[in-house]
C-alpha positions in Angstrom: -13.5 -88.2 75.5 -10.5 -86.7 74.4 -7.8 -86.3 77.1 -6.0 -82.8 78.1 -2.8 -84.5 76.5 -4.2 -85.8 73.5 -6.2 -82.8 72.6 -2.8 -80.8 72.7 -1.1 -83.2 70.4 -4.0 -83.0 68.1 -3.7 -79.3 68.1 -0.7 -79.7 67.2 -0.5 -81.9 64.5 -3.3 -79.9 62.9 -1.2 -76.7 63.5 2.0 -78.4 62.1 0.1 -79.6 58.8 -1.8 -76.4 57.8 0.5 -73.4 59.1 3.1 -73.2 56.1 2.6 -70.3 53.9 4.5 -71.9 51.2 2.4 -74.6 50.9 -0.6 -72.0 50.3 1.2 -70.4 47.6 2.0 -73.5 45.9 -1.0 -75.3 46.4 -2.6 -73.0 43.5 -0.5 -75.2 41.1 -2.3 -78.1 42.3 -6.0 -76.9 41.4 -6.9 -76.5 37.9 -9.4 -73.4 38.5 -6.1 -71.5 40.4 -4.2 -72.5 37.8 -6.4 -70.5 35.3 -6.1 -67.7 37.4 -2.5 -67.4 37.4 -2.2 -67.8 33.7 -4.3 -64.8 33.2 -2.1 -62.9 35.0 1.4 -64.5 34.2 0.9 -66.6 31.0 1.6 -70.3 31.1 4.6 -70.2 29.5 7.0 -67.8 31.9 10.0 -68.3 34.3 9.2 -69.5 37.5 9.5 -66.2 39.1 6.5 -64.5 37.1 4.4 -67.6 38.3 5.1 -67.4 41.8 4.3 -64.1 41.7 0.8 -64.6 39.9 0.0 -67.4 42.6 0.7 -65.2 45.6 -1.1 -62.3 44.0 -4.0 -64.7 43.3 -4.3 -65.6 47.2 -3.8 -62.5 48.1 -7.1 -60.9 46.1 -9.2 -64.0 45.9 -8.5 -65.7 49.3 -7.3 -62.6 51.5 -10.1 -60.3 49.9 -7.5 -57.6 49.6 -8.0 -54.6 47.1 -5.9 -51.6 45.7 -9.0 -49.6 44.9 -11.4 -48.9 47.9 -14.7 -50.6 47.9 -16.5 -47.5 48.7 -15.2 -45.9 45.7 -15.8 -49.3 43.5 -19.4 -49.0 44.4 -19.9 -46.3 41.4 -18.5 -48.4 39.1 -21.0 -50.2 36.4 -21.3 -54.2 36.4 -19.8 -54.2 33.0 -16.5 -52.5 34.2 -16.2 -55.2 37.4 -13.9 -57.6 35.5 -11.8 -55.0 34.4 -11.6 -53.5 37.9 -10.8 -57.2 39.2 -8.0 -57.3 36.5 -6.3 -53.7 37.5 -6.5 -54.9 41.2 -4.6 -58.0 40.4 -2.1 -56.5 38.2 -1.2 -53.9 40.7 -0.7 -56.5 43.4 1.1 -58.8 41.2 3.4 -55.4 40.3 3.7 -54.9 44.1 5.3 -58.1 44.9 7.3 -58.2 41.9 9.0 -54.7 43.0 9.1 -56.1 46.8 10.6 -59.4 45.5 13.2 -58.3 43.6 15.6 -61.3 42.6 14.7 -63.0 45.8 13.9 -66.4 44.7 17.1 -66.3 42.3 19.0 -65.9 45.5 17.0 -68.2 47.2 18.1 -71.2 44.9 21.6 -70.0 44.8 21.6 -70.3 48.9 19.9 -73.6 48.2 22.7 -75.3 45.9 25.2 -73.7 48.2 23.7 -75.2 51.4 23.8 -78.4 49.1 27.0 -78.2 48.1 28.0 -77.8 51.5 26.3 -81.0 52.6 28.1 -83.0 49.6 31.3 -81.9 50.8 30.6 -82.7 54.3 29.6 -86.3 53.8 32.3 -86.9 51.3 34.7 -86.2 54.0 32.9 -88.7 56.0 32.7 -91.3 54.0 36.1 -91.1 52.4 37.6 -91.0 56.1 35.8 -94.2 57.2 36.2 -93.5 60.5 36.4 -89.8 62.4 37.8 -87.0 59.9 40.8 -85.5 60.7 41.4 -82.5 62.4 43.0 -81.1 59.1 40.1 -81.8 57.5 37.7 -80.2 60.0 39.9 -77.1 59.8 39.5 -76.8 56.1 35.3 -77.6 56.3 35.5 -74.8 58.7 37.2 -72.0 56.7 35.5 -72.8 53.9 32.2 -72.4 55.7 33.7 -69.2 57.4 34.5 -68.0 54.1 30.8 -69.0 52.8 29.4 -67.2 56.2 31.1 -64.0 55.4 30.3 -63.8 51.6 26.6 -64.0 52.0 26.8 -61.7 55.1 28.5 -59.1 52.7 26.7 -59.7 49.3 23.3 -60.7 50.3 20.6 -59.5 52.1 20.8 -59.7 55.4 17.5 -61.6 55.8 19.2 -64.5 53.9 22.2 -65.0 56.7 19.4 -65.6 58.9 18.0 -68.3 56.5 21.2 -70.1 55.6 22.4 -70.4 59.0 19.3 -70.9 60.7 18.3 -73.7 59.0 22.3 -75.5 59.3 21.9 -74.7 62.7 18.9 -76.5 63.2 17.3 -73.5 64.9 14.3 -73.3 62.3 13.1 -77.0 63.3 13.3 -75.8 67.2 11.6 -72.6 66.8 8.9 -74.2 64.7 8.4 -76.7 67.3 7.8 -74.0 69.7 5.3 -71.9 67.6 3.4 -75.2 67.0 3.1 -75.9 70.8 2.3 -72.0 71.4 -0.4 -71.9 68.6 -2.0 -75.1 69.9 -2.5 -74.0 73.4 -5.5 -72.3 74.6 -5.8 -68.7 73.9 -8.0 -66.0 75.5 -11.4 -65.2 73.9 -11.3 -61.7 74.3 -9.0 -59.2 75.5 -8.9 -55.3 76.0 -7.3 -53.2 73.6 -4.8 -51.7 75.0 -3.6 -55.6 75.7 -4.1 -56.6 72.2 -2.1 -53.8 71.0 0.7 -54.6 72.8 0.9 -58.5 71.9 1.4 -59.6 68.4 -0.9 -61.9 66.5 -1.1 -65.7 66.1 2.5 -66.7 64.9 1.3 -69.8 62.9 -0.9 -67.1 60.8 2.5 -65.7 59.5 5.0 -68.4 60.3 8.0 -67.4 58.2 8.0 -64.0 59.8 7.7 -65.6 63.2 10.7 -68.1 62.3 12.5 -65.3 60.7 12.3 -63.1 64.2 12.7 -66.4 66.4 16.0 -67.5 64.5 17.4 -63.9 64.5 16.6 -63.3 68.5 18.3 -66.5 69.4 21.1 -66.4 66.9 21.9 -62.6 68.8 21.4 -64.1 72.2 23.6 -67.3 71.5 26.5 -65.6 69.5 26.5 -62.3 71.2 25.8 -59.8 68.4 23.0 -57.5 68.1 23.5 -56.1 64.1 24.6 -56.8 60.9 27.6 -54.2 61.6 29.1 -56.5 64.4 29.4 -59.4 62.2 31.2 -58.0 59.6 33.9 -56.3 62.3 34.0 -58.9 65.1 35.5 -62.1 64.1 34.3 -64.1 67.1 30.5 -64.3 66.2 31.2 -65.8 62.9 33.7 -68.6 64.4 31.5 -69.5 66.8 28.1 -70.0 64.5 30.5 -71.7 62.3 31.5 -74.3 64.7 28.1 -74.9 66.0 26.9 -75.6 62.6 29.7 -78.2 62.1 29.1 -79.9 65.3 25.3 -79.9 64.6 25.4 -81.2 61.1 28.1 -84.1 62.0 25.8 -84.9 64.7 22.8 -85.2 62.3 24.6 -87.6 60.1 23.4 -91.1 59.8 25.5 -93.6 61.3 26.0 -96.1 58.8 27.8 -95.8 55.3 25.1 -96.8 53.4 22.6 -94.2 54.9 25.5 -91.6 54.3 26.0 -92.9 50.6 22.0 -92.6 50.3 22.1 -89.3 51.3 25.1 -88.0 48.7 22.9 -89.6 46.3 19.7 -87.7 47.1 22.1 -84.4 47.2 23.6 -85.1 43.5 19.9 -85.8 42.6 19.0 -82.2 44.3 21.5 -80.6 42.3 19.9 -82.0 39.2 16.3 -80.8 40.4 18.0 -77.1 41.4 19.4 -77.0 37.6 16.3 -77.3 36.7 14.9 -74.7 38.5 17.7 -72.2 37.6 17.1 -73.0 33.8 13.1 -72.3 34.2 13.9 -69.4 36.3 16.3 -67.9 33.3 13.9 -68.7 30.3 10.5 -68.9 29.4 8.9 -72.5 30.3 5.7 -74.2 29.4 5.1 -74.8 33.3 2.7 -77.8 32.9 5.6 -79.3 30.9 8.0 -78.0 33.5 5.8 -80.0 36.0 5.3 -82.9 34.3 9.1 -83.2 33.4 10.4 -83.0 36.9 7.8 -85.3 38.3 9.1 -87.8 35.9 12.5 -87.2 37.0 11.6 -88.4 40.5 9.6 -90.9 39.6 12.9 -92.4 37.3 15.0 -92.6 40.3 12.4 -93.9 42.5 12.3 -96.9 40.2 15.9 -96.9 40.1 16.5 -97.0 43.7 13.8 -99.4 44.1 15.2 -101.9 41.6 18.6 -101.7 42.1 18.4 -101.5 46.3 15.6 -101.9 48.8 12.8 -100.5 50.2 15.0 -98.6 53.2 17.3 -96.7 50.5 14.0 -95.4 49.3 12.8 -94.2 52.3 16.4 -92.5 53.1 16.4 -90.9 49.5 13.1 -89.5 50.1 13.7 -88.6 53.9 16.4 -86.0 52.6 14.5 -84.5 49.4 11.1 -83.8 51.3 13.3 -82.7 54.7 11.2 -85.6 56.6 11.9 -87.6 59.5 11.8 -91.5 59.1 8.2 -92.1 60.3 7.2 -88.9 58.5 7.9 -90.7 55.3 6.4 -93.8 56.3 3.1 -91.8 57.0 3.3 -90.3 53.6 3.4 -93.9 52.3 0.3 -94.7 54.4 -1.5 -91.8 53.4 -1.0 -92.7 49.7 -2.6 -96.6 50.6 1.0 -98.2 50.5 1.1 -100.0 54.0 4.1 -102.5 52.5 6.9 -100.4 51.2 9.2 -103.5 50.4 6.3 -105.1 48.1 5.6 -101.6 47.0 9.3 -101.4 45.7 9.2 -104.8 44.6 6.4 -104.2 42.0 8.8 -102.0 39.9 9.4 -105.3 38.7 6.3 -106.3 37.4 5.2 -105.7 34.0 2.1 -103.5 34.8 1.2 -103.3 31.0 0.8 -107.1 31.0 -1.1 -107.3 34.5 -3.7 -104.8 33.0 -4.0 -106.8 29.9 -5.0 -109.6 31.6 -7.7 -107.7 33.9 -9.1 -106.3 30.6 -9.2 -109.6 28.6 -11.0 -111.4 31.5 -13.4 -108.8 32.5 -11.3 -108.6 36.1 -12.2 -105.0 38.0 -10.4 -103.3 41.3 -13.4 -104.4 43.2 -12.6 -107.9 42.4 -9.0 -107.6 43.5 -10.2 -105.8 46.7 -12.8 -108.7 47.5 -10.0 -111.3 47.4 -7.6 -109.4 49.1 -9.8 -109.1 52.0 -9.5 -112.3 54.2 -12.3 -111.1 56.6 -15.1 -110.4 53.8 -13.3 -112.5 50.9 -16.8 -114.7 49.4 -14.3 -117.5 48.3 -12.9 -117.9 52.3 -16.4 -117.6 53.3 -17.6 -120.6 51.1 -14.8 -122.5 51.6 -15.7 -122.5 55.4 -19.0 -123.2 54.2 -18.4 -126.6 52.7 -16.5 -127.5 55.4 -19.6 -127.1 57.9 -21.5 -128.9 55.0 -19.2 -131.9 54.7 -20.0 -132.7 58.4 -23.8 -133.3 57.9 -23.3 -134.9 54.1 -21.0 -137.9 54.0 -21.2 -137.9 50.3 -19.0 -134.9 49.8 -16.1 -135.6 52.1 -13.6 -135.6 49.3 -15.2 -132.9 47.8 -13.1 -129.1 47.3 -14.9 -125.9 46.4 -13.6 -126.1 43.1 -15.5 -129.7 42.6 -18.5 -128.4 43.7 -18.2 -124.8 41.5 -17.3 -126.9 38.7 -19.9 -129.7 38.3 -23.1 -127.3 38.6 -25.8 -130.4 37.4 -24.6 -132.5 40.1 -23.5 -130.2 43.1 -26.3 -127.5 42.1 -28.4 -128.1 45.7 -24.9 -127.9 47.4 -23.7 -124.8 45.8 -27.5 -122.8 46.7 -26.9 -124.0 50.0 -23.5 -122.3 50.3 -24.6 -119.2 48.5 -27.3 -119.0 51.2 -25.3 -119.6 53.6 -22.6 -116.9 52.9 -25.5 -114.2 51.3 -24.2 -114.6 47.9 -25.8 -115.3 44.4 -24.5 -118.7 43.2 -23.5 -117.4 39.5 -21.7 -114.6 41.1 -19.6 -116.6 43.1 -18.8 -118.7 40.6 -17.9 -116.3 38.4 -15.7 -114.9 41.0 -13.8 -118.2 41.5 -13.4 -118.3 38.0 -11.6 -114.9 38.3 -9.5 -115.9 41.4 -8.2 -119.0 39.3 -7.0 -116.6 36.5 -5.5 -114.2 38.5 -3.5 -117.1 40.3 -2.5 -118.9 37.0 -1.9 -115.6 34.8 -0.4 -113.0 37.0 0.5 -114.4 40.4 2.4 -117.6 39.5 4.1 -115.8 36.4 5.5 -112.9 38.5 7.1 -112.4 42.2 3.5 -111.7 43.7 2.3 -113.3 46.6 -0.6 -112.3 47.8 -3.9 -110.5 46.4 -3.2 -107.1 48.5 -0.1 -107.0 46.3 -2.0 -107.0 43.4 -4.5 -104.1 44.6 -1.2 -102.2 45.1 -0.1 -103.1 41.8 -3.6 -102.0 40.5 -2.8 -98.2 41.5 0.9 -98.7 41.6 1.5 -96.3 38.9 -0.8 -93.3 40.3 0.7 -93.4 43.9 4.0 -93.4 42.2 2.9 -90.3 40.5 1.2 -88.8 43.4 4.2 -89.2 45.9 6.5 -87.8 43.1 4.4 -85.0 42.8 4.2 -84.6 46.5 8.1 -84.4 46.7 8.4 -82.1 43.5 5.8 -79.8 45.3 8.1 -79.6 48.6 11.1 -78.8 46.4 9.4 -76.2 44.4 8.0 -74.8 48.1 11.8 -74.4 49.3 12.0 -71.3 47.0 9.2 -69.7 48.1 10.2 -68.8 51.3 10.5 -64.8 50.4 7.8 -64.5 48.8 5.8 -66.0 51.5 6.9 -63.8 53.6 5.8 -61.2 51.4 2.4 -62.6 51.6 2.4 -62.8 55.5 3.1 -59.1 55.7 -0.1 -58.8 53.6 -1.9 -61.2 56.3 -0.5 -59.3 59.4 -1.2 -55.7 58.4 -4.8 -57.2 57.7 -4.8 -58.1 61.1 -3.1 -55.0 62.7 -6.0 -52.9 60.8 -8.7 -55.0 62.8 -7.1 -53.9 66.1 -6.7 -50.2 64.5 -10.3 -50.1 64.1 -11.2 -50.9 67.6 -8.7 -48.8 68.9 -10.2 -45.7 66.8 -13.7 -46.7 68.2 -12.5 -46.8 71.8 -10.7 -43.4 71.2 -14.3 -42.3 69.7 -16.8 -43.4 72.4 -14.7 -41.5 74.7 -16.8 -38.8 76.2 -15.1 -37.4 79.5 -12.5 -35.0 78.9 -10.9 -36.7 81.9 -10.2 -39.7 79.7 -8.1 -38.0 77.0 -5.0 -39.7 78.6 -6.6 -43.1 77.6 -6.8 -41.8 74.2 -3.5 -40.6 73.9 -2.3 -44.1 75.5 -4.2 -46.0 72.7 -2.5 -43.9 69.9 0.8 -44.4 71.3 -0.1 -48.2 71.4 -0.9 -48.2 67.6 1.9 -45.8 67.0 4.4 -48.7 68.4 2.7 -51.3 66.8 3.0 -49.5 63.4 6.8 -49.0 64.3 7.1 -52.8 65.2 5.8 -53.2 61.5 8.5 -51.3 60.2 11.1 -52.9 61.8 9.7 -56.0 60.4 9.3 -54.7 56.6 12.3 -52.9 56.2 14.1 -56.7 56.9 11.8 -58.4 54.9 11.8 -55.9 51.8 15.7 -55.4 52.2 14.5 -51.6 52.5 16.6 -50.3 55.5 17.3 -47.4 53.2 14.0 -46.9 51.5 11.5 -45.5 54.2 9.2 -44.8 51.3 8.6 -48.5 50.3 7.9 -50.0 53.6 5.9 -47.1 54.9 4.1 -47.0 51.3 3.4 -50.3 51.7 1.7 -50.2 55.2 -0.3 -47.2 53.9 -1.5 -48.9 50.5 -2.9 -51.4 53.1 -4.8 -49.1 55.3 -6.4 -47.3 52.4 -7.0 -49.9 49.9 -5.0 -48.5 47.8 -1.6 -49.4 45.6 2.1 -49.4 46.8 3.1 -47.1 43.7 0.3 -44.6 44.3 0.9 -44.4 48.2 4.3 -44.0 47.9 3.7 -41.2 45.4 1.1 -39.5 48.4 4.2 -39.7 51.0 6.1 -37.9 48.3 3.6 -35.3 47.6 0.9 -34.6 49.8 1.6 -32.7 53.3 2.4 -35.0 56.4 0.1 -34.2 59.4 3.4 -34.1 61.4 3.8 -30.9 60.0 -0.1 -29.9 60.6 -0.2 -27.0 62.6 3.2 -25.5 61.3 3.4 -25.6 57.2 1.9 -27.8 54.6 5.2 -29.9 53.8 6.0 -33.3 52.9 8.0 -35.7 54.8 11.9 -35.5 53.5 12.7 -39.0 52.3 16.6 -38.4 51.7 17.3 -38.0 55.9 14.4 -40.1 57.4 14.5 -43.5 58.4 11.9 -46.2 57.3 11.5 -46.8 61.5 10.1 -43.7 62.3 7.8 -42.4 64.9 7.2 -39.6 62.9 6.2 -41.5 60.0 4.2 -43.9 62.0 2.1 -41.0 63.7 1.6 -39.5 60.1 0.3 -43.3 58.9 -1.9 -43.3 61.8 -3.5 -39.8 61.2 -4.3 -40.9 57.2 -5.8 -44.0 58.5 -8.1 -42.2 61.0 -9.0 -39.4 58.0 -9.7 -42.2 55.9 -12.1 -44.1 58.4 -13.8 -40.8 59.3 -14.5 -40.3 55.2 -15.8 -44.0 55.2 -18.0 -43.7 58.0 -19.4 -40.0 56.4 -19.8 -42.1 53.0 -21.7 -44.9 55.0 -23.9 -42.9 56.4 -24.9 -41.0 53.3 -25.2 -43.9 51.6 -27.5 -45.4 54.1 -30.0 -42.2 54.0 -29.6 -42.4 49.9 -30.7 -46.3 50.2 -33.3 -45.9 53.0 -35.1 -43.5 50.2 -34.4 -45.9 47.3 -36.3 -48.8 49.4 -39.0 -46.4 50.4 -39.5 -45.7 46.8 -39.0 -49.2 46.0 -41.8 -50.3 48.5 -43.9 -47.7 47.1 -43.7 -49.0 43.5 -44.5 -52.7 45.0 -47.1 -51.6 46.2 -48.5 -49.8 43.4 -47.5 -53.1 41.5 -49.4 -55.2 43.7 -52.4 -53.1 43.4 -52.6 -53.4 39.7 -51.8 -57.3 39.4 -53.8 -58.5 42.2 -55.8 -60.5 39.7 -52.9 -62.2 37.8 -52.5 -65.3 40.5 -56.2 -66.2 40.4 -56.5 -65.4 36.9 -53.5 -68.4 35.8 -54.9 -70.6 38.6 -58.6 -70.7 36.9 -57.4 -70.5 33.7 -54.6 -73.5 33.9 -56.4 -75.5 35.8 -59.5 -75.9 33.9 -57.2 -76.3 30.7 -55.1 -79.1 32.1 -57.9 -81.0 33.5 -58.4 -83.0 30.2 -54.7 -83.5 29.9 -54.0 -87.2 29.3 -52.5 -88.8 32.6 -53.2 -86.0 34.8 -54.2 -86.8 38.4 -57.3 -84.4 39.0 -56.5 -84.1 42.4 -53.3 -82.1 42.0 -55.0 -79.3 40.6 -57.8 -79.3 43.4 -58.3 -76.4 45.5 -55.6 -76.6 48.4 -54.9 -75.0 51.6 -51.9 -73.1 50.0 -54.0 -71.9 47.2 -56.9 -70.6 49.7 -54.2 -68.6 51.4 -52.4 -67.1 48.6 -56.0 -66.1 47.3 -57.0 -64.7 50.2 -53.9 -62.6 50.6 -54.5 -61.2 47.0 -58.1 -60.5 47.6 -56.8 -58.6 51.1 -54.1 -56.8 49.1 -57.3 -56.0 46.5 -59.3 -54.5 49.1 -56.8 -51.8 50.2 -56.3 -50.7 47.1 -58.7 -47.7 47.0 -62.2 -47.2 47.1 -65.3 -48.9 48.6 -64.3 -52.0 50.4 -67.5 -54.0 49.6 -67.2 -53.4 46.0 -63.6 -54.1 46.0 -63.9 -57.5 47.5 -66.8 -57.8 45.0 -64.9 -57.2 42.1 -62.3 -59.6 43.2 -64.8 -62.5 43.5 -67.1 -61.3 40.4 -63.9 -61.3 38.4 -62.8 -65.2 39.2 -66.4 -66.2 38.8 -66.4 -64.6 35.1 -62.8 -66.5 34.5 -64.6 -69.8 35.3 -67.3 -69.0 33.0 -65.0 -67.8 29.9 -63.0 -71.5 30.3 -66.0 -73.4 30.9 -69.3 -71.9 29.5 -71.7 -74.2 31.4 -70.8 -72.2 34.5 -73.7 -70.5 36.0 -73.1 -67.3 38.0 -75.1 -64.7 39.8 -75.5 -61.0 38.9 -72.9 -58.7 40.2 -75.3 -56.8 42.5 -76.4 -60.5 44.5 -72.9 -61.1 44.6 -72.3 -57.6 46.3 -75.2 -58.2 49.0 -73.5 -61.8 49.5 -70.0 -60.2 50.2 -71.7 -57.4 52.3 -73.2 -59.9 54.6 -70.2 -61.8 55.1 -68.3 -58.6 55.9 -71.3 -57.4 58.1 -71.0 -60.8 60.1 -67.2 -60.7 60.7 -67.3 -57.0 61.9 -70.6 -57.3 64.4 -68.5 -60.2 66.4 -65.4 -57.3 67.0 -68.4 -54.4 67.5 -70.5 -56.5 69.3 -73.7 -55.1 67.5 -76.3 -57.0 65.2 -74.9 -57.6 61.6 -77.8 -55.6 60.1 -76.9 -52.3 62.0 -73.8 -52.2 60.0 -73.6 -49.6 56.9 -71.2 -49.0 54.1 -69.5 -45.9 55.3 -68.9 -47.7 58.5 -67.3 -51.0 56.9 -64.7 -48.5 54.9 -63.9 -46.5 58.2 -63.7 -49.3 60.8 -62.7 -52.4 59.2 -59.3 -53.7 60.5 -56.5 -55.8 58.7 -57.9 -59.1 60.5 -61.3 -58.6 59.4 -60.6 -58.2 55.7 -58.1 -61.5 56.4 -61.2 -63.2 57.6 -63.5 -61.6 54.8 -61.0 -62.8 52.3 -60.6 -66.3 53.4 -64.1 -67.1 53.5 -64.7 -65.9 49.9 -61.3 -67.6 49.3 -63.2 -70.6 50.2 -66.3 -70.1 48.1 -64.0 -69.8 45.0 -62.4 -72.6 45.6 -65.2 -75.0 45.9 -66.5 -73.2 42.7 -63.8 -74.3 41.0 -63.1 -77.6 42.6 -66.9 -78.4 41.1 -66.0 -77.1 37.5 -63.0 -79.4 37.4 -64.6 -82.8 38.8 -67.7 -82.3 36.4 -64.8 -81.9 33.3 -62.8 -84.3 34.3 -65.9 -86.8 34.5 -67.0 -85.6 30.8 -63.6 -86.2 29.6 -63.4 -89.9 30.4 -66.7 -90.5 28.9 
């Protein structure tokens, strides 16, 4: 049983590992199927911006199911045009993201470089000072950082100020942990619509948006400002932020000079990677080659550190590159199969090519190494223990070793068999494994700085593990430049979740019947409008669109209507607004309206409700058409069944009689089964309902079956059709008489046609089916027997 505390910890671990949106975008570059989709949108040879946009578009379309063509309209599209529609929708999403993203990735790389330069400068000062840095040096750092913050505030979109300072202040980690704890807690299963509209959704579904909001709110509270203008006009908040950043950075530095030097080395290496990102962002590059190149650079650096320094230096290096804590780096190594990091570093000295050549030459596989490495399941160790026990009862082998026993089979064959039986191993396999152990010991272990077989298992997978760790670091670095595109992706997710609430709200409003409940409808509408305004406020910052009202609201409308951003911007510009519905058919004035506007929110909600009403009418109309179509289909099926009731019995009789003489056939597989009886009865019942005299129809089916037997086996004798009819009539009369409680001979043909019920048809059909099956089995037996002679 999991305790309450452990359950919370497990939930937190799960949430922390799964909720990063940037990882979702980057993860598509890990899967070949997704990369193929990315290249279809943005060719394999392109710059990083285009590739990231394509990856995000793939996620939005294929994983979130968001469309730019209303699914109701796509129902009229022919099957041959479906692929073209998919391409068109993905291209529209691609163009949307490209328009909203602008040069955000380029700016992110610049800020990443500035942050790295700041940390390098800080570390150099600390390393050079040996003890505490002087007040003069501290002041120089403070002034430089203050100038840097002012520059970011004035020349970059407002959101980048919070990204840059939030990370340096350590706020991102604090708020992320708070979100993790809140997200891993228990949640209400259901809420009334009014409460659901007021509350925001699950924060870890859109972590980057939640982090931005959390950092922004916390900084405004801690440093006492309320807008960008306050920061530009007043010097106190910037000075407070600068001092707090430096204090946090100094407190977070390692205490030893060695660790500081390792961090500085990692930062210099990060510069090299950043330059690669900048280069690939400015020119078109083959992505596969780009990824391969970066991973090789990381692998080379890992090898260099392992050879020149030690395992702790490698851990510090990876810790900085991957933004992980020390224990998280250890966990990463464990996940990739490394439990002994010093030995992992030591194995860089071993010539892997010679190692694999020896394995290949002597036919040694990985499983041989695994068997020898495990002290609990190693058969050689078990054999030595078994020999030790045998020595107690056999005096003539007291001075013999396992090597002596295995080397002299003729003399010690019986002893070896006893040992093999005791450890449940084949004696010959044991001899071969011992030989392999000897070769490994002489050819590999003694010639290299390797002490255990476990190290050999690690060496076998060493190159793959190094590649996996380097690849992991590469994707972590790649994800660092995907923060803003992650936020754009999360806006799609957030509005999609909002739509589900708006639908519930509209449903609640439509369910109100009493005029006294009008205030409830007004309240729900106001809550929906307020939620739309919250989204406007958020999007205005994320899209850097505080002066672009139709971009912000066109995006919301596009998600409401399953349309494209460009079409919805045009709609807002050209179509009359619901705000002036009772006044005059005029459009919203773009030049004097704010992106965060009650008027536009009201207009959007009106268009949303109108769309849902049209969809409902469309669904009702389509449902009626579908019902009519279904009825026609059922009628066609009934007619087809009436025309083809003989098909099954024809195939069954013909195939069974023809196959009974096939070479190697088991005749019992062709004999009449209960399933055959049921299928035959169903077809016969259906035939009896195809219109006409019931007795004649049953007789017709029965007679057809017998004539097919005659055609396939000429020796069959069948009665005349009239005699069969009399026999069928007797069966029908007997079945109906039980219900009518009269003598069978009192039932005439007219009464059969008018009074027979479905259950009686089935009983008659089953009886006749048994007679057909019995006849067919007799023919099969005779023909099989004759063929064997």
